[in-house]
N, CA, C and O atoms as a MOPAC input file, in Angstrom:
PM7 MOZYME 1SCF
protein

 N      0.42800 1    -1.27600 1     0.06900 1
 C      0.27500 1     0.11700 1     0.23200 1
 C      0.73000 1     1.28800 1     0.06200 1
 O      1.75600 1     1.53600 1     0.69600 1
 N      0.23600 1     2.24700 1    -0.70100 1
 C      1.16900 1     3.46000 1    -0.66400 1
 C      0.86400 1     4.29900 1     0.36800 1
 O     -0.28200 1     4.40300 1     0.80400 1
 N      1.79200 1     4.90000 1     0.79000 1
 C      1.65300 1     6.02400 1     1.67900 1
 C      1.22000 1     7.21200 1     1.46500 1
 O      2.10300 1     7.92600 1     0.98800 1
 N      0.04700 1     7.82600 1     1.64300 1
 C     -0.16300 1     8.80100 1     1.15300 1
 C     -0.23900 1     9.96000 1     1.98300 1
 O     -0.89900 1    10.92100 1     1.58700 1
 N      0.49600 1    10.00400 1     3.35700 1
 C      0.28800 1    10.82000 1     4.27900 1
 C      0.70400 1    12.39600 1     3.68500 1
 O      0.25200 1    13.45400 1     4.12200 1
 N      1.36000 1    12.28700 1     2.94400 1
 C      2.23500 1    13.91400 1     2.39100 1
 C      1.13000 1    14.54800 1     2.00400 1
 O      0.70100 1    15.60400 1     2.47000 1
 N      0.46300 1    13.61400 1     0.76700 1
 C     -0.87600 1    14.74100 1     0.38500 1
 C     -1.78900 1    14.87100 1     1.18500 1
 O     -2.48500 1    15.88600 1     1.14100 1
 N     -2.04600 1    13.74900 1     2.23600 1
 C     -2.82200 1    14.51400 1     3.23900 1
 C     -2.87700 1    15.26800 1     4.20900 1
 O     -3.91100 1    15.61500 1     4.77900 1
 N     -1.48900 1    15.66900 1     4.55200 1
 C     -0.96300 1    16.56900 1     5.30200 1
 C     -1.10900 1    17.99800 1     4.43500 1
 O     -1.41800 1    19.07900 1     4.93500 1
 N     -0.79900 1    17.74000 1     2.94800 1
 C     -0.78700 1    19.02500 1     2.27100 1
 C     -2.11500 1    19.68900 1     2.21300 1
 O     -2.37000 1    20.89300 1     2.22800 1
 N     -2.81800 1    18.78500 1     2.15100 1
 C     -4.56200 1    18.87500 1     1.49300 1
 C     -5.33700 1    19.76500 1     2.60600 1
 O     -6.07700 1    20.74400 1     2.50700 1
 N     -4.77200 1    18.88800 1     3.89300 1
 C     -4.91400 1    19.63400 1     4.98700 1
 C     -4.30100 1    20.96200 1     5.82800 1
 O     -4.85100 1    21.48600 1     6.79600 1
 N     -3.36200 1    21.26600 1     5.37900 1
 C     -2.77600 1    22.63300 1     5.45500 1
 C     -3.46800 1    23.48800 1     4.80800 1
 O     -4.03300 1    24.43600 1     5.35400 1
 N     -3.50500 1    23.18300 1     3.25300 1
 C     -4.21100 1    24.48500 1     2.71400 1
 C     -6.10900 1    24.51200 1     3.16800 1
 O     -6.81800 1    25.51600 1     3.24200 1
 N     -6.53300 1    23.00200 1     3.41400 1
 C     -7.67500 1    23.78200 1     3.73700 1
 C     -7.85200 1    24.50100 1     4.85000 1
 O     -8.66300 1    25.42300 1     4.77100 1
 N     -7.21700 1    24.29100 1     6.03000 1
 C     -7.01700 1    24.91000 1     7.28700 1
 C     -6.53700 1    26.83700 1     6.84500 1
 O     -6.76200 1    27.88500 1     7.45000 1
 N     -6.01700 1    26.61800 1     5.89700 1
 C     -5.57000 1    27.85500 1     5.37300 1
 C     -6.64400 1    28.66000 1     4.81000 1
 O     -6.92300 1    29.79300 1     5.20300 1
 N     -7.14400 1    28.13100 1     4.02300 1
 C     -8.68200 1    28.60200 1     3.53200 1
 C     -9.59900 1    29.02000 1     4.37400 1
 O    -10.35800 1    29.96700 1     4.16700 1
 N     -9.55000 1    28.01100 1     5.81300 1
 C    -10.81900 1    28.30400 1     6.53500 1
 C    -10.23300 1    29.59500 1     7.32800 1
 O    -11.10600 1    30.36600 1     7.72600 1
 N     -8.91500 1    29.94200 1     7.61400 1
 C     -8.71400 1    30.85400 1     8.41700 1
 C     -8.74500 1    32.50100 1     7.78000 1
 O     -8.77200 1    33.57600 1     8.37900 1
 N     -8.72900 1    32.17000 1     6.26800 1
 C     -8.53300 1    33.17000 1     5.83200 1
 C     -9.87300 1    34.24100 1     5.94100 1
 O    -11.01300 1    33.93800 1     6.29400 1
 N     -9.25500 1    35.88700 1     5.43100 1
 C    -10.67100 1    36.18800 1     5.65500 1
 C    -11.61400 1    36.46000 1     4.22800 1
 O    -11.16500 1    36.47700 1     3.08200 1
 N    -12.42100 1    36.57500 1     4.46000 1
 C    -13.39800 1    36.78600 1     3.39600 1
 C    -12.83800 1    37.42100 1     2.12700 1
 O    -12.86700 1    36.83300 1     1.04600 1
 N    -12.24100 1    38.84300 1     2.32100 1
 C    -11.57400 1    39.60800 1     0.99800 1
 C    -10.72300 1    38.59000 1     0.51200 1
 O    -10.98500 1    38.42600 1    -0.67900 1
 N     -9.80500 1    37.81300 1     0.89700 1
 C     -8.78900 1    37.08600 1     0.67400 1
 C     -9.58600 1    36.23400 1    -0.22500 1
 O     -9.08300 1    36.22200 1    -1.34800 1
 N    -10.74900 1    35.45200 1    -0.12100 1
 C    -11.35200 1    34.34100 1    -0.28300 1
 C    -12.20900 1    34.61700 1    -1.73400 1
 O    -12.42300 1    33.80200 1    -2.63100 1
 N    -12.59300 1    35.93800 1    -1.66000 1
 C    -13.32600 1    36.85300 1    -2.70300 1
 C    -11.99500 1    37.13200 1    -3.62900 1
 O    -12.36900 1    36.72200 1    -4.72800 1
 N    -10.64300 1    37.60700 1    -3.78800 1
 C     -9.74300 1    37.52000 1    -4.44600 1
 C     -9.16100 1    36.36200 1    -5.18700 1
 O     -8.04700 1    36.35100 1    -5.71200 1
 N     -9.81800 1    35.62700 1    -5.17900 1
 C     -9.05400 1    34.45800 1    -5.91800 1
 C     -9.08100 1    33.04700 1    -5.07900 1
 O     -9.41800 1    32.00000 1    -5.63000 1
 N     -8.70500 1    33.10800 1    -3.72900 1
 C     -8.41900 1    31.90100 1    -2.98800 1
 C     -9.52600 1    30.90600 1    -2.86800 1
 O     -9.22200 1    29.72500 1    -2.70400 1
 N    -10.59800 1    31.21100 1    -2.92300 1
 C    -11.70400 1    30.15700 1    -2.83900 1
 C    -11.43500 1    29.27900 1    -4.27100 1
 O    -11.21700 1    28.06900 1    -4.33700 1
 N    -11.52600 1    30.36400 1    -5.53300 1
 C    -11.57700 1    29.80400 1    -6.72100 1
 C    -10.52500 1    28.99300 1    -6.90300 1
 O    -10.68400 1    27.94300 1    -7.52600 1
 N     -9.44800 1    29.30000 1    -6.45800 1
 C     -8.23100 1    28.35100 1    -6.21700 1
 C     -8.27800 1    27.18000 1    -5.75700 1
 O     -7.73100 1    26.17900 1    -6.22000 1
 N     -9.04500 1    27.29100 1    -4.67400 1
 C     -9.57700 1    26.20200 1    -3.95100 1
 C    -10.35000 1    25.13900 1    -4.56500 1
 O    -10.06800 1    23.94400 1    -4.65200 1
 N    -11.35700 1    25.76000 1    -4.97100 1
 C    -12.53000 1    24.94400 1    -5.90000 1
 C    -11.55900 1    24.29400 1    -6.85000 1
 O    -11.37000 1    23.07800 1    -6.90300 1
 N    -11.03800 1    25.07800 1    -7.49800 1
 C    -10.37600 1    24.31600 1    -9.02300 1
 C     -9.62100 1    23.29400 1    -8.58600 1
 O     -9.66500 1    22.19300 1    -9.13600 1
 N     -8.70300 1    23.60400 1    -7.35400 1
 C     -8.15600 1    22.40700 1    -6.93200 1
 C     -8.92500 1    20.97300 1    -6.65100 1
 O     -8.78400 1    19.91800 1    -7.26800 1
 N     -9.83500 1    21.28100 1    -5.46100 1
 C    -10.52800 1    20.22300 1    -5.33600 1
 C    -11.23900 1    19.53900 1    -6.46000 1
 O    -11.34200 1    18.31400 1    -6.41100 1
 N    -11.88400 1    20.39300 1    -7.75100 1
 C    -12.09900 1    19.51900 1    -8.66400 1
 C    -11.31000 1    18.90100 1    -9.24300 1
 O    -11.77200 1    17.87200 1    -9.73700 1
 N    -10.19100 1    19.09200 1    -9.42500 1
 C     -9.03700 1    18.16400 1    -9.99700 1
 C     -8.74700 1    17.02800 1    -9.39500 1
 O     -8.84000 1    15.96500 1   -10.01000 1
 N     -8.38300 1    17.08000 1    -8.20600 1
 C     -8.21500 1    15.93200 1    -7.21200 1
 C     -9.67700 1    15.02900 1    -7.22500 1
 O     -9.65800 1    13.81400 1    -7.42100 1
 N    -10.82400 1    15.72100 1    -7.01000 1
 C    -11.76800 1    14.73700 1    -7.55100 1
 C    -11.96100 1    14.08100 1    -8.51300 1
 O    -12.31800 1    12.90300 1    -8.49900 1
 N    -11.69700 1    14.92600 1    -9.72500 1
 C    -11.39600 1    13.92800 1   -10.98600 1
 C    -10.50400 1    12.99600 1   -10.95800 1
 O    -10.88200 1    11.85300 1   -11.21500 1
 N     -9.11000 1    13.23800 1   -10.64500 1
 C     -7.76600 1    12.26600 1   -10.39900 1
 C     -8.43900 1    10.88600 1    -9.43800 1
 O     -8.06100 1     9.74300 1    -9.69600 1
 N     -9.42800 1    11.14700 1    -8.36300 1
 C     -9.75400 1    10.14500 1    -7.85100 1
 C    -10.73900 1     8.85900 1    -8.31500 1
 O    -10.89500 1     7.68900 1    -7.96600 1
 N    -11.34500 1     9.84200 1    -9.37800 1
 C    -12.48700 1     9.04900 1   -10.00100 1
 C    -12.16300 1     8.50600 1   -11.38400 1
 O    -13.00700 1     7.78900 1   -11.92200 1
 N    -11.15100 1     8.74700 1   -11.94200 1
 C     -9.99700 1     7.98300 1   -12.59400 1
 C     -9.50400 1     6.45900 1   -12.15900 1
 O     -9.46500 1     5.40900 1   -12.80000 1
 N     -9.12800 1     6.80500 1   -10.73200 1
 C     -8.43400 1     5.84200 1   -10.09100 1
 C     -9.51900 1     4.75200 1    -9.99700 1
 O     -9.30200 1     3.61500 1   -10.41500 1
 N    -10.68900 1     5.11600 1    -9.44200 1
 C    -11.44400 1     4.21000 1    -9.04800 1
 C    -12.52800 1     3.64400 1   -10.33500 1
 O    -13.03100 1     2.53100 1   -10.48200 1
 N    -12.60400 1     4.40700 1   -10.84900 1
 C    -13.44600 1     4.27100 1   -12.32000 1
 C    -12.69800 1     4.31800 1   -13.57900 1
 O    -13.19800 1     5.17200 1   -14.31100 1
 N    -11.68600 1     3.72700 1   -14.12000 1
 C    -10.97100 1     4.07100 1   -15.34200 1
 C    -11.93900 1     4.21900 1   -16.32600 1
 O    -11.98500 1     5.21200 1   -17.05200 1
 N    -12.70400 1     3.30300 1   -16.39000 1
 C    -13.80000 1     3.26900 1   -17.45100 1
 C    -14.18400 1     4.79600 1   -17.82500 1
 O    -13.83100 1     5.23400 1   -18.92000 1
 N    -14.93300 1     5.63900 1   -16.88500 1
 C    -15.19200 1     6.85700 1   -16.94900 1
 C    -16.54400 1     6.68000 1   -16.49200 1
 O    -17.00900 1     5.76400 1   -15.81400 1
 N    -17.16300 1     7.81300 1   -17.02300 1
 C    -18.96000 1     8.16700 1   -16.34500 1
 C    -18.86000 1     8.57000 1   -17.61700 1
 O    -17.97600 1     9.21800 1   -18.17700 1
 N    -20.19200 1     7.96500 1   -18.14400 1
 C    -20.54100 1     8.43600 1   -19.62700 1
 C    -22.10200 1     9.76400 1   -19.12200 1
 O    -22.79400 1     9.81300 1   -18.10500 1
 N    -22.10400 1    10.46300 1   -20.15000 1
 C    -22.66500 1    11.69400 1   -20.10400 1
 C    -21.78800 1    13.14200 1   -20.83000 1
 O    -20.78200 1    13.06400 1   -21.53600 1
 N    -22.39600 1    14.22200 1   -20.48000 1
 C    -22.15900 1    15.17700 1   -21.33600 1
 C    -21.92100 1    16.55800 1   -19.98700 1
 O    -22.38400 1    16.23800 1   -18.89200 1
 N    -21.44700 1    17.56400 1   -20.04000 1
 C    -21.64200 1    18.63100 1   -19.63600 1
 C    -22.92800 1    18.97600 1   -18.81900 1
 O    -23.04600 1    19.18500 1   -17.61100 1
 N    -23.87200 1    18.97600 1   -19.83000 1
 C    -24.94700 1    19.59400 1   -19.32100 1
 C    -25.49500 1    18.69700 1   -18.15700 1
 O    -26.45400 1    19.18600 1   -17.56000 1
 N    -25.07100 1    17.50900 1   -17.74200 1
 C    -25.70800 1    16.77700 1   -16.51000 1
 C    -24.68000 1    16.65300 1   -15.81200 1
 O    -24.29900 1    15.54300 1   -15.44100 1
 N    -23.90100 1    18.03500 1   -15.43700 1
 C    -22.68700 1    17.55200 1   -14.25200 1
 C    -21.65700 1    16.86400 1   -14.46400 1
 O    -20.87000 1    16.72500 1   -13.52800 1
 N    -21.37400 1    16.24400 1   -15.74300 1
 C    -20.24700 1    15.32300 1   -16.25900 1
 C    -19.33900 1    16.10600 1   -17.30500 1
 O    -19.72400 1    16.60900 1   -18.36100 1
 N    -17.95100 1    16.09900 1   -16.74300 1
 C    -17.19300 1    16.70000 1   -17.62100 1
 C    -15.84000 1    15.78100 1   -17.70000 1
 O    -15.34600 1    15.26800 1   -16.69500 1
 N    -15.23500 1    15.61800 1   -19.18400 1
 C    -13.94600 1    14.89500 1   -18.82200 1
 C    -14.10400 1    13.31100 1   -18.44700 1
 O    -13.11700 1    12.63100 1   -18.16300 1
 N    -15.10200 1    12.91500 1   -18.46500 1
 C    -15.12200 1    11.47100 1   -17.90700 1
 C    -15.59700 1    11.50200 1   -16.22300 1
 O    -15.28200 1    10.47700 1   -15.61800 1
 N    -16.11200 1    12.26300 1   -15.63800 1
 C    -16.08800 1    12.36000 1   -14.61700 1
 C    -17.54100 1    13.55100 1   -13.91000 1
 O    -18.12300 1    14.40600 1   -14.57800 1
 N    -17.84500 1    13.15900 1   -12.14700 1
 C    -18.85700 1    14.00200 1   -12.10900 1
 C    -17.84500 1    15.36100 1   -11.20000 1
 O    -16.93100 1    15.22000 1   -10.38700 1
 N    -18.49500 1    16.66500 1   -11.77200 1
 C    -17.89400 1    17.79000 1   -11.40300 1
 C    -18.23300 1    18.27200 1   -10.16100 1
 O    -19.43600 1    18.31500 1    -9.90500 1
 N    -17.41500 1    18.66100 1    -9.29600 1
 C    -17.58500 1    19.05500 1    -8.02300 1
 C    -18.31600 1    20.33900 1    -7.98200 1
 O    -17.74200 1    21.34100 1    -8.41000 1
 N    -19.24300 1    20.40500 1    -7.62300 1
 C    -20.17100 1    21.89700 1    -7.46500 1
 C    -19.61100 1    23.10800 1    -6.87400 1
 O    -18.81000 1    23.07400 1    -5.93900 1
 N    -20.03900 1    24.18800 1    -7.42800 1
 C    -19.46700 1    25.51400 1    -6.61400 1
 C    -20.51300 1    25.75100 1    -5.54000 1
 O    -21.51800 1    26.34400 1    -5.93200 1
 N    -20.45800 1    25.30000 1    -3.88800 1
 C    -20.97300 1    25.50800 1    -3.00500 1
 C    -20.93400 1    26.78900 1    -2.21000 1
 O    -21.63300 1    27.16600 1    -1.27000 1
 N    -19.58300 1    27.54900 1    -3.05800 1
 C    -19.38200 1    28.92800 1    -2.24100 1
 C    -18.35700 1    29.01800 1    -1.40600 1
 O    -17.77300 1    28.10600 1    -0.82100 1
 N    -18.16900 1    30.14500 1    -1.37700 1
 C    -16.49400 1    30.01900 1    -1.00300 1
 C    -16.34400 1    29.68300 1     0.47300 1
 O    -15.21200 1    29.40300 1     0.86800 1
 N    -17.40300 1    29.67900 1     1.37200 1
 C    -17.28600 1    29.25100 1     2.43500 1
 C    -17.30100 1    27.75200 1     3.03100 1
 O    -17.16000 1    27.37800 1     4.19500 1
 N    -17.43500 1    27.29900 1     2.29900 1
 C    -16.95700 1    25.47300 1     2.09100 1
 C    -16.03100 1    25.32200 1     1.07300 1
 O    -16.01700 1    24.09700 1     0.94900 1
 N    -15.34500 1    25.71000 1     0.36400 1
 C    -14.36700 1    25.62700 1    -0.50900 1
 C    -13.16300 1    24.61000 1     0.28700 1
 O    -12.45200 1    23.72700 1    -0.19300 1
 N    -13.25000 1    25.05200 1     1.46800 1
 C    -11.85700 1    24.43000 1     2.13100 1
 C    -12.51200 1    23.08400 1     2.74100 1
 O    -11.69100 1    22.17300 1     2.84500 1
 N    -13.85100 1    22.76500 1     3.17600 1
 C    -14.31500 1    21.47100 1     3.07300 1
 C    -14.38600 1    20.54200 1     1.87500 1
 O    -14.08200 1    19.34900 1     1.84200 1
 N    -14.84800 1    21.31700 1     0.89100 1
 C    -14.65200 1    20.32300 1    -0.47600 1
 C    -13.37300 1    20.01700 1    -0.78100 1
 O    -13.17900 1    18.90400 1    -1.26800 1
 N    -12.37300 1    20.80300 1    -0.59800 1
 C    -10.98800 1    20.50200 1    -0.88700 1
 C    -10.54900 1    19.10400 1    -0.12200 1
 O    -10.20000 1    18.00500 1    -0.55200 1
 N    -10.70700 1    19.59100 1     1.08000 1
 C    -10.47500 1    18.28400 1     2.26300 1
 C    -11.19900 1    16.98600 1     1.67800 1
 O    -10.52800 1    15.95800 1     1.76100 1
 N    -12.20400 1    16.89800 1     1.22000 1
 C    -13.10800 1    15.79400 1     0.94100 1
 C    -12.23400 1    15.45200 1    -0.40900 1
 O    -11.43900 1    14.51400 1    -0.47600 1
 N    -12.45400 1    16.16600 1    -1.23200 1
 C    -11.44700 1    15.26800 1    -2.61800 1
 C     -9.97500 1    14.92700 1    -2.69700 1
 O     -9.45600 1    14.15100 1    -3.50000 1
 N     -9.13600 1    15.91600 1    -1.34400 1
 C     -8.10800 1    15.16900 1    -1.14500 1
 C     -7.79700 1    13.76500 1    -0.73400 1
 O     -6.99500 1    12.94100 1    -1.17400 1
 N     -8.94800 1    13.72500 1     0.55400 1
 C     -8.73800 1    12.49800 1     1.11400 1
 C     -9.43400 1    11.49800 1     0.34200 1
 O     -9.26800 1    10.28400 1     0.45800 1
 N    -10.01000 1    11.92100 1    -0.23800 1
 C    -10.51200 1    10.93600 1    -1.79900 1
 C     -9.53800 1    10.29800 1    -2.26100 1
 O     -9.40600 1     9.08600 1    -2.09500 1
 N     -8.73500 1    11.01900 1    -2.89300 1
 C     -7.64000 1    10.70400 1    -3.79600 1
 C     -6.86600 1    10.17000 1    -2.67700 1
 O     -6.58700 1     8.98300 1    -2.84100 1
 N     -6.54700 1    10.54900 1    -1.87200 1
 C     -5.36700 1     9.90500 1    -0.82300 1
 C     -6.22500 1     8.34600 1    -0.73000 1
 O     -5.56300 1     7.30900 1    -0.69300 1
 N     -7.33800 1     8.32000 1    -0.70600 1
 C     -7.52100 1     6.95500 1    -0.46500 1
 C     -7.61400 1     5.77000 1    -1.79900 1
 O     -7.39900 1     4.56300 1    -1.90500 1
 N     -8.03300 1     6.80600 1    -2.65200 1
 C     -7.76400 1     6.08200 1    -3.77700 1
 C     -6.18600 1     5.68200 1    -4.46900 1
 O     -5.74500 1     4.84700 1    -5.25900 1
 N     -5.81400 1     6.48900 1    -3.89000 1
 C     -3.92600 1     6.03000 1    -4.57500 1
 C     -3.78900 1     5.00500 1    -3.51600 1
 O     -3.60000 1     3.89300 1    -4.00900 1
 N     -3.82400 1     5.01400 1    -2.11900 1
 C     -3.38800 1     4.25700 1    -1.19900 1
 C     -3.79300 1     2.38600 1    -1.30300 1
 O     -3.13700 1     1.44100 1    -0.86600 1
 N     -5.09800 1     2.39100 1    -2.04600 1
 C     -5.92100 1     1.24000 1    -2.15600 1
 C     -6.06500 1     0.95400 1    -3.74200 1
 O     -6.75200 1     0.05200 1    -4.22100 1
 N     -5.47100 1     1.67100 1    -4.29600 1
 C     -5.56400 1     1.33200 1    -5.89500 1
 C     -4.11600 1     0.04200 1    -6.06800 1
 O     -3.00100 1     0.18200 1    -5.56500 1
 N     -4.59900 1    -1.18100 1    -6.93600 1
 C     -3.55900 1    -1.92200 1    -7.69300 1
 C     -2.54000 1    -1.22100 1    -8.09600 1
 O     -2.56300 1    -0.05700 1    -8.49600 1
 N     -1.47100 1    -2.05300 1    -7.97800 1
 C     -0.26900 1    -2.01400 1    -8.30600 1
 C     -0.38900 1    -1.03000 1    -9.93400 1
 O     -1.17500 1    -1.20100 1   -10.86600 1
 N      0.85600 1     0.12100 1    -9.75300 1
 C      0.89500 1     0.82600 1   -11.00300 1
 C      1.38900 1     1.94600 1   -11.05800 1
 O      1.68700 1     2.32500 1    -9.92600 1
 N      1.61500 1     2.63900 1   -11.79800 1
 C      2.29900 1     4.04300 1   -11.43200 1
 C      1.61700 1     4.98800 1   -10.79600 1
 O      1.33500 1     6.07100 1   -11.31100 1
 N      1.25500 1     4.58600 1    -9.44500 1
 C      0.86600 1     5.48500 1    -8.06000 1
 C      1.94900 1     6.45600 1    -7.78300 1
 O      1.87100 1     7.68200 1    -7.85200 1
 N      2.63700 1     5.96600 1    -7.56500 1
 C      3.73600 1     7.00300 1    -7.12300 1
 C      3.59400 1     7.95700 1    -7.42200 1
 O      3.21800 1     8.90700 1    -6.73600 1
 N      3.88700 1     7.92600 1    -8.62200 1
 C      4.34300 1     9.43200 1    -9.93500 1
 C      2.96000 1    10.14900 1    -9.52200 1
 O      2.97700 1    11.32100 1    -9.14600 1
 N      1.85600 1     9.47100 1    -9.59600 1
 C      0.29600 1    10.46100 1    -9.41300 1
 C      0.21000 1    10.82700 1    -8.35000 1
 O     -0.43800 1    11.87100 1    -8.27200 1
 N      0.73400 1    10.28500 1    -7.02300 1
 C      1.05300 1    10.88900 1    -5.52900 1
 C      1.83300 1    12.04200 1    -5.64900 1
 O      1.31900 1    13.05700 1    -5.17800 1
 N      3.21600 1    12.18100 1    -6.28400 1
 C      4.03900 1    12.84800 1    -6.33000 1
 C      3.54300 1    14.31900 1    -7.11200 1
 O      3.87800 1    15.43400 1    -6.71200 1
 N      2.68300 1    14.06000 1    -8.29900 1
 C      1.81100 1    14.99000 1    -9.03100 1
 C      0.75000 1    15.91500 1    -8.15100 1
 O      0.59000 1    17.13500 1    -8.17000 1
 N      0.05000 1    14.83400 1    -7.33200 1
 C     -1.30300 1    15.50800 1    -6.63500 1
 C     -0.55400 1    16.53000 1    -5.56200 1
 O     -0.77900 1    17.72600 1    -5.37400 1
 N      0.38500 1    15.68000 1    -4.93900 1
 C      1.06300 1    16.62300 1    -3.75400 1
 C      1.60200 1    17.97000 1    -4.32100 1
 O      1.56600 1    18.92500 1    -3.54700 1
 N      2.13500 1    18.18400 1    -5.67200 1
 C      2.68600 1    19.39900 1    -6.13700 1
 C      1.42800 1    19.94700 1    -7.00200 1
 O      1.71500 1    20.97900 1    -7.60800 1
 N      0.24300 1    19.54100 1    -7.17600 1
 C     -0.47900 1    20.37000 1    -7.34600 1
 C     -1.37800 1    21.30100 1    -6.28100 1
 O     -2.04300 1    22.30700 1    -6.52800 1
 N     -1.14500 1    20.55600 1    -4.91500 1
 C     -1.60000 1    21.31300 1    -3.83800 1
 C     -0.56500 1    22.11700 1    -3.41000 1
 O     -0.90400 1    23.09100 1    -2.73800 1
 N      0.44200 1    21.98100 1    -3.59500 1
 C      1.70700 1    23.01800 1    -3.08300 1
 C      1.41400 1    24.15500 1    -3.94300 1
 O      1.37700 1    25.28900 1    -3.46400 1
 N      1.18800 1    23.92200 1    -5.25500 1
 C      1.27400 1    25.15400 1    -6.57100 1
 C     -0.01700 1    25.88700 1    -5.74300 1
 O      0.15900 1    26.74800 1    -4.88200 1
 N     -1.19400 1    25.43900 1    -6.11800 1
 C     -2.30700 1    26.19200 1    -5.55300 1
 C     -2.24000 1    26.61700 1    -4.22000 1
 O     -3.02500 1    27.50600 1    -3.89200 1
 N     -1.71400 1    26.31300 1    -3.65200 1
 C     -1.60000 1    27.19500 1    -1.85500 1
 C     -0.89600 1    28.38500 1    -1.95500 1
 O     -1.20100 1    29.41600 1    -1.35600 1
 N      0.34200 1    28.20700 1    -2.94400 1
 C      1.17800 1    29.28200 1    -3.16000 1
 C      0.49900 1    30.45200 1    -3.99500 1
 O      0.64700 1    31.64800 1    -3.74500 1
 N     -0.42500 1    29.81300 1    -5.23900 1
 C     -1.15600 1    30.86000 1    -6.16300 1
 C     -2.46500 1    31.58100 1    -4.96800 1
 O     -3.11000 1    32.60000 1    -5.21500 1
 N     -2.54600 1    31.06800 1    -4.19200 1
 C     -4.07600 1    31.24100 1    -3.77800 1
 C     -3.61900 1    32.77000 1    -2.85800 1
 O     -4.42800 1    33.69400 1    -2.77300 1
 N     -2.53700 1    32.82800 1    -2.36000 1
 C     -2.04200 1    33.70300 1    -1.39600 1
 C     -2.30900 1    33.43200 1     0.11900 1
 O     -1.82200 1    34.25900 1     0.89000 1
 N     -3.02600 1    32.37400 1     0.66700 1
 C     -3.43600 1    32.29500 1     1.88100 1
 C     -2.28000 1    31.35700 1     2.22300 1
 O     -2.15900 1    30.91800 1     3.36700 1

C-alpha cells in the first residue's frame, strides 16, 4: 500500500489556511483556487476508482469523464478540498499496483502550487 500521508498533510494545511482566510482574501481568488484544485483532485480520484469513466456530457454535471464538484460557495471550499483530497489519497493508497507514486507526487505538487497561488 502506498503511503499517502504527504498528500493528506498538504491538503489539510491548505484547507486550514482557507478556513482561516478573511472573506476579502477568499473573494480575491483564494476560494476559486481551492475549488479548482478540489475539482482536479476529485476527477483524479474518479479516474483511479472507475478508469472506464462516467458516461454523459457537461449538461448533466459530467465533464472529462467524471462528475464535477459543484461550486457550493466560498465558505465551504475548504471542506470540499478536504473531501476531494482525502478521496484521492484513499484511492491512491488502495489502488492496484501501477504508476501510483508518480500520481501521488503530481497531486502533492498540485496542492502546493495552488496554495502558493492562492495567497493564503
